[in-house]
N, C-alpha and C positions, 0 to 999 in steps of 0.2 A: 302300267297295265299292258300297253301295246308291246313293250319289250318282252314281258312274260308270255304273251300270246305268240310272239314270234319264236321264242325259245321252245315253246311246246310244239309249234309247227315244225321246227327244225328237227326235233327229236322224235316226232311221231312216226311210227313205222308206216310206210306207204304201201299201197297195193298196186303193183304194176304187172298184172297178169298179161302176158303177151297176146296180142290179137293176131290170129292166123287167118284172117279173112281172105287174103290174096294167095293163100297157099292151099291148093286143092287137096282135100283129105285122101283122095285116091292115088296121089303121087307116092312113089316108092320111098321117098325120104321124108314123109310127113312125120313129125314128132309123135311118139306114142304116149307121152305123159308118164314116164316111169321115174323121172327125177324131180319134176316141179311139185312142191309139197301140196299145192291145192289139188292137183290131179291125183296124187297118191292117196290123200285122205278121202277122196270120193269113192274109192274102191274098198272092197274087203281084202283081207290078206291073200286069199287064194287068187282073186282076180289080179292083184298086183304081181304075185309070183308068176302067173301066166303071162302077163304083159312083159315081164323081164325075160322069160324064156323065149318069147317070140320076137323080141326086138332085134333089129339088125344094127350093125355098126353104123351104117348110114343114118338110120333113124336116131340112134343115140347121139351121133355128131350133130344132127339137126337140132335135137333137143338141147344139147349143150350150147349151141349157137343162140338159140332162142332164150335160154336162161341167162347167158352173158348179156344179151341185148336188154333183157328185162332189168338186170342189175344195173346196167349203165343208165337206163332211164331213171331208176330209183336214185342213183348217185347224182344225176343231173338235177333232179328235184331237190335233193338234200343240199346240194351245193348252192342252189339258188336261195333256199331258205336260210342257209347260214350266212350268205352275203347280206341278206336283208337284216339278219340278226346283228351282224357286226356293224353294219351301217347305223342301226339304231343305238348300238352300244357306243359308237363314236359320238353320236349326237347327245346321248345322255352324259357322256364324259365332258363334252364341251359345256353343256348346260350346268353341270355340277361345278366346273371350274369357274364359270361366270358368277354363279351364286356365291361360291366361296370367295371370289375376288370382291364382289359387292359387300359381302359380310365383313371382310377384313377392312375394306375401305371405310365403311360406316362405323366400324368399331374404332379405328384409329382417328377418324375425323371427329366423331361424336364423343 
């Protein structure tokens, strides 16, 4: 059961929305939210188009940097979950080998 829960945890899509608390919104390079899907779906089509028309290359670069950072956090969490999953898989394999060995031992002896 624990193995299945770890597999579900490893495959679960995570939400790693970037926190921009230390980045003042009045700065020239503050991300406008034109690429990150959670920001896009909060607007209607016209507001999204307006955001794309008004975005500067500096803001777009900042948004790409934030998005890459967010994906790296997600990959780090997935890697940690997969490590735990593989560790459990190793333990299950060892337990299975021990049970199989005991079964064979008692079958041949008995």
